[in-house]
C-alpha positions, 0 to 999 in steps of 0.5 A: 499499499502506497504512503499518502502525502498531503500537499497544498500549493503556495506561491511567492505572491501569497500573503503570510495570512494566506499561507497560514490558512493553507497550512491549517487546511493541510493539517486538518485534511491530512489528519496526521496528528490523529496519532497524538494523545492527551498528555503526550510529549511532542518534539518539533525538530526544525532549523532556526537558520544561521545569522543572516539567513532567512530561508528557514520556515517562518515562526508564524507557520510553526505556530499553526503546528504547535497550536494543533498539538496544544488543541489535542491536549499534548505538550510540545517544544520546538528544537534544534541541535548545535553545529559542528562549524563555528557560528552562532549555532555552535553553543546552546545559549547563543543558538537560543538567542539567535532563534529568538532574534529570528522570531522563535520564542515561547510567546510567538510559538506557544511552546518553549525553544529547547536546544540541548547542550551536547557537552552536558551529561545525559543530553546525548545517548548511544543508539544501536543501529544495524547499519552498513557504516554506523553500528552505534549512533550518537543522538540527542536524548530529547528526540529519542525520548519524545512520544511524537517527533515532528519534523519541520523542514525547509526543502532546498539544495545542499552541497553534500547531499544534493537536496535537504529535506525531512531525511536530512533534518532528522538524520543530521539534525537529531545527531549530537555533535559527535554524531554529526562528525561520524557522518562527515568523516572521510569527507575531507574536501580539496582545493582546485588550485586553478580556481582559488584566488586566495581570498581567504573566505574559507579560513575563518569558518573552519572550526578546527583551523584546518585551512591555511594560505600557501603561496596565495592559495588555500590549503586544507590539512586532511588530518585536521579536517572533520569534513563539515563542508562549511568551506565548500558552502562559503567559497565564492569561486567554487574552488573547494570540492569533495572527493566523491571517489572517497567519503563523499559517496557514503555521507548520504548512506551514513545520514540515512542510518542515523535517521534509522537510529532516531526513528526505529522505535517511532513507527507510527509516531513521526509526522513530517512536513516539507516546506518547498518555499524559497528553495535555495541552492544551499542549506540554511546554515549559510550565514547569508540570504541565499537567492531562490533557484526554483519557484515556490511549490508548496507544503507537504506532510506525511507520516512517511519520511521517504515519501514526503521527500520523494514527493517534494523532490519530484514536484520541484523537478516538475515545476522547474522542468529539470532536476534543479538540484542535480544541475546545481550540484552535478557531483552529487545525486540526492536521489541516492538518499531516497533509495538507501532510506527505502532499502533500510525500511524507513519508508517508500519512494512510491506514494499517493499525492493528495492535493488539498484545495 
């Protein structure tokens, strides 16, 4: 039996109030919150956006989701995890302040903002997983212990995974810093000397000081590099790339095994939203306003994380008349994450799309 994905169309010209109304109708028609029982604890996993970035899902839209959870007598919080790279999302206290600046507060969301500090004992947990690459996954306890996990994802491109949606939000986003490092391991990038102009943009963003200048060209120390790929995203001349013949081919598979670690005990207790609006080339981790690369498509919701990503991917492709993500990231086939996730039993690439009008 095919999974159902519920979908409502949106456009860039839609007023904020109109999009909120569409989301409320989508929630009602999809019935995905029918699994929620009074007194249960739901955790909404979201990306609050890096400083200077405004591609994140708007807080007034998240409020429609928290309002539905509260209406059913359950409790919830809105959460993200800290990053590997340097920035305002590296530590929980500053991460919360940034989330507040972006409009995410208990007052606006009707729910508290919770960002676990990895270094605090008891906040992370090791989860056994029968993966090809990962046997013990390090994830944040907040997500594993939730009665219901709600993924709220901005669907967009990504330099290491082709595109990022629900699966990336759960697999990478629910991991502790140690878990993120495990997924990025063996993904040390290298510099195309011919394209590097020695601007130095990559140096200050490296969290482990693995980049230096040598004869006016950037050099990456692969022994220090943790594979976080921040340098790739910020390079204005596309001079830094991943060696896809090495670890670059495995990061999507590792990430899907982390999704398995988070969701393996949550069968029927996951709700997944993809917001395919302001679709950008790169992740919301970029500290800048990334421009649109595709028209707004709409909002998707399902209890199947594979189907909801497959539906968003195919609808964006249809709207563009081409695979825009493969065009923007030709070295990376994002469809591989869907294929491997399905093989792991996380869901199905076959789905029934139900449009809500």
